N, C-alpha and C positions, 0 to 999 in steps of 0.2 A: 569488519562486520558488514553484513548485507542483508536487506530485507527481501523476503519472497512473499508477495501477496497471493492468496489463493482463495477459491471457493471450495467449500467442502466437497462438492461434486466435481468431477472432471469429465471431459469428453472421452468416451470409450475408444480404445484403440481398435476394437473389433465389435461386431454385432454379437450380443450375448442372448441366447434363447435356449429353451429346453430342446433336447434332441428330438427330432421327429415332428416338431410343431410346423403347421402350415402357414401361420401368420407370425410375423415378428413385430411385436409392439414396442414402442419406445417407452421405457420405464424409467422414471426419475424418482429419487428419494425426495422427501419433503424438505430437504435441506438445500434445495437448489439455489436459494438466495443467501444462504449463510456463508460467511467468509471469515478468514483469519489471515494474519500475517505472521510468518515464522522468520525469525532472525537468527542467522548462524554467525558465529564468531570463531575464527581460527587464529593461531599464533605461529610465529616463525619457529617456535620450539616444537611444532608439530602436534599441538593439542587442539582438540575441538571442545570449546567451552559449552556450558549448558545451553541448549537451544532456548530461545525466548518465543513464547506463543502469545500473540495478541488477538483475542477473540472479539468480534464485532457485536454490537447491539446488546451488550450486557452491562449491568452495573456491578453485580457481584461475581467474584471469581468462581468458576466451577471447580469442584473438588477433583483434582487430577493427580494421579500418582505417576512417579517416574522422574528421571533426571532432566526436568524442564522447568523453566520459569514461566509463570502464567500471569498475564495482565489482561485487562478488558477496557473497552470504551465503546462508544456508539458506532463509529465508522469503520473500525478495524485499521485505521491509518495512523501513522505515527505523528506525535506532536512533540514539542520540546520537553514537556513533562514526562512523556513516555520514554524518551531517550535517556533522560537523567535517571529515571527509575531503572531502566535496563542496565545502565552503566553501574549503578549501585549493586544490583542483584547479580550481575553476570561477571563484570570485570573487577570492580573494587572488592568483591568478596573473595577473589583468588588469594591464596596464601602468599604468593609473590607480590601482590599489589597492596595487601592490607598494611595500614599505617604508612602508605606512600613509600614503601621501601624500594620498590622497583619502578622506574619510570615506564610509562606506557605510551606508545605512539599509536593512536587509534585512526585507522584509515577508513574513511567513509565517503559516500558519494555526495553530490551537491544538491540532494533533495532539500527543499525549503527549510524545515526545522533543523536540519544538520548545520546549516550556515550559522544559525544563532548559537548553537551549542559550541561551535568552533571558537567563539569569543568568550566562553564561560570562564570567569575567574574561579568559580567553584571547582571546576575540573582541574585547572592549573594548580590549585592548592592541593588537590589529590594526586598531583604528579602525573596527570593524564593529559596528553597533548594531542590535539585533533589535527589531522591532515586531510584536507578535502580533495578528492579526485575531481579534476575539472570536468565540466559538462561534456557529455558525449565521449568520454574516455574510459568509462568503467569497463567496457568490453575489451579494453586493451591493458588497463593497469590494475584492475581490481581482482585479486586472486580468486575470490569466491565466484565472481561473475564469469571469469574466464574458464575455470577448471573444476568447479565444485557443484554449483547450484543446479546445473542441468541434470545431473544424475539424481538429485532429489526429486525433481519434477517427474522424471521417468519412474522412479521408485514409487512415488505417490500414485501415479496413474496405474501401475501394476497392482498395487494394494487395493485400489478402488475397484478395478475390474474384477479382482478375485472376490471382493465382498459382494458385488452385484451378482456375480455368477453363483455364489453360495446362497445369496438371499432368494434367488429364483427357485432353488431346490429346498430351502428350509423355511417352512411356514412361520417359525418363531421369529424370523428376521423380516417378516412382511407385515404391513398394516392390514386393516380389515378390507381395504380396497385391493389388496394384493400387490401393492408397491413395496419396494425395499424400504425398510425403516430408516429414519434419519441417522446419519453417523453420529456417534456420541463424541463428546470432547475427549474422553479417554482414548477412543480409537485413534483420533487424529494425533494425540500426544504419543501414543504407542508407535504409530507409523513413523513419526518424526524421529523418535528415539532409536528405533530399529535401523533406520537409514544412517543416523549419525554414528552408530556403533560400527558401521562398515568402513568408515573413513580411517585409514591408517596414518601413522606418523609420516610414512613415505608419501602418501597421497597429498597430504597438506604441505609438506616441504616442496613437492613438485609444483603445487599451485603457486607458491611464492616465487620459485625459481623461474617459472614460465613468464612471470611479470617483471622479472629483474629485481625483485625485492629481497635482496640478500646482502650479506656483508660485502664490502667492496672487493676484498680479496677472493671472494667466492663467485663473483659475477662472471657469467659465461654467455656470450651472445648466442652461441649455438643452442643453449637451453631455453631461449625465449620462444614463445609461441609465434607462429608465422607472421601475423600482422605487425607485431612489435619488432620482430627480428628484421623484417624488411625495411624498417625505418632506419636501421643502422647501415644500410647499403649506401656506399659513397656515391653510386651512380643512380640512385633512386629517382625515378620520375614520378611526381606526385599523382599525375593522371593515371599512370599504370597502377599505383597503389590503390587509388580510388576504384578503378575498374575491378581489381582483384578482391578488395576487402570492404569497401565502403558500405555495401548493402547489409553487412553483418551488424552494423551499429545504428542505434536509434539516434535520430537527429536531436540536438539540444533544442530546448524551447527558444523560439524567436524572441529576442529582447523586446520589451514593450516600449514603443515610442509614444509617449503621452501626447505629443503634438498631433498624432494621427487619430486619436480617439475622438472623432467628430462625426456629426451626421453628414450624409445619410447612412454611412457604413455602421454607425453605432447609434443606439438609442441612449440619449443623454437625459436622465430624469431631472426633475426639479431639485433645487438645493434642499438640504435637510434643515428646515427652519420650522418655527412654531406653526402648527396648522397643516403642515405637509407631511405625508408618510415618508419614511426614509427611502433612500435610493435602492436598497437591496430588494425590498418588497415591490417597488415600482418596476424594477427590471424583471423580477419573476412573474409578475402579473402580465407584463407585455409579452414575455416569452411564451407563457402558457395559454393566454387568452387572445393573443393577436393584437393587431393594430388598433381595433376599435372595440375594446372590451365593454361588455354590458354592465359591469360593476366597477365601482371606484377602487382605488388601491387600498383604501381603508377597509372596504367590504371584503376584498380578496384576502387581506391579512386576517380579518376577523373569521372568515370562513375556514381558512387554513388552520388557524389556532384551535377552532372548535373541533376540527378533525383530529388534530394532534392530541387533544384531550382524550380521545377514544382509542388511541394507539397503545396497545398493551406494553410494547417495548419501551415506551416512555414513562409508564406509570410509576416505576420505582425510583426514577431519577428526576422527577419534576413535582411541583406542587401548585396550589392555586395561585400563590403569589408570583410564581414563575410565569404562568400563563397570562396573568393579569398584566405583567410587564411586557410580554410579547404582544398582547392585543392592543396595548396603548402605544406601542412603538418605543417604549422606554428601553427595552432590551432587544437587541438584534443579534440573536444567537445563530451565527452563520451556519455552524455545523448541524445543529438539530433541525433548523428550518430547512436546510438543503436536503437532509435525510428525509424529512416528512414530504417535501414537494416531490422528490423522486418516487416515493411510495404512492402518493395520492395520484399523481399525473403520469406515472410510468415514463419518466424522462431521466436522462443522465445530466448532471450539472458539473461543469468544469469552471473553476475560478482561478484565473491567473493573477498573480501578484505583480504589480508594476515595480515593486521594490527589487525583486530578485528574479523575476520571470518564471518562478516555479508555479506548478499547478497543484490545486487541491481538487480531487475528483471524487464525486459522489455518484457511484455507478449503479444503474439499474440494468440487469443482464439483458432484458428484452425491451429496452427503451425504444420508444417510437421516435424520439428526437434527442438531440444534444443541445443543451443550453450553455453557451459560452459567455462568461462574464469576465470583466477585468476590474480588479480592485485597486484604486489609487488613493492611498491615505484614508482608508475606510469609506471611500465613496465608490459606488459601483456603476458601471456602464455595461450595456448589453450589446454583443456583436450580432448584427442582423444578417 
């Protein structure tokens, strides 16, 4: 399985305008900040399981027809609960897996929540065993990453271009301002399903073979994709391999050295004790308002919470007691607070865990700055 995060909109592959027009205006649907994560799962038997769609900024699941599994949360990013739900709905529901009749080896990348799932006794009881692809190696060893997902990105882009082109000619697909209407959840699901149906048993088998994930007797070095095949060369010079292939792969997160989290490179808040606001709010205030803010951390927290109360997207998933706990500092909901701060101040927030070096990113597409935090045992510091 592998997740593909996306915004509803995509950058057009060409300029789209009515024939004969003298001016080409940039037109964007009102969904420019809406995002989702689609997760694809394939098996060595050549099957494509039901795609899993995780929509962001929702509490209730939208009514969507088609051969997909739908889930929702605020960020559109996976958590441990999301993974367990996905496994139940997508993998454990298979006829072959029901009642733990057939063992499953689930190959996933080293994204933070995946690491916790790998130790799940619950999954082991279901006869599902997790194998983590080491950091920086998904582009070499993960079949979906190597040979499948890219064609989905291309397909989605073509579908989106076609929709925009149609919307420019069809008033029923335009808002009163003349912009293309927001893509519906059903449209996204349809595009995902249409692409999934194009993947043949041979396509999927090829993806596994190119990564060497086959039975021992079927292993063939010549079928491996070039970066992996090159590693089997007895006279390989690693510098030559890096020159040829290294740029294709994203570097793994640099491990956090807690001893280096010191001033002046980092802002170190006061300890979380009675009378002091917690470190998370202190770091956010310092990042947003600068070195000499005109308001206290408690005032910054209070102002932010008041703004959160007016956010429609939070209305159905919060209540007065929740906001009271936020305002008092009794509750430090990292996810919702980060989401709100990105919306209020037009920033992107990245939080790195000192435990496993993984990142949680709360992205604002047109952010004016990036706030980098490090979390060490629930205590936050800010990179300056």
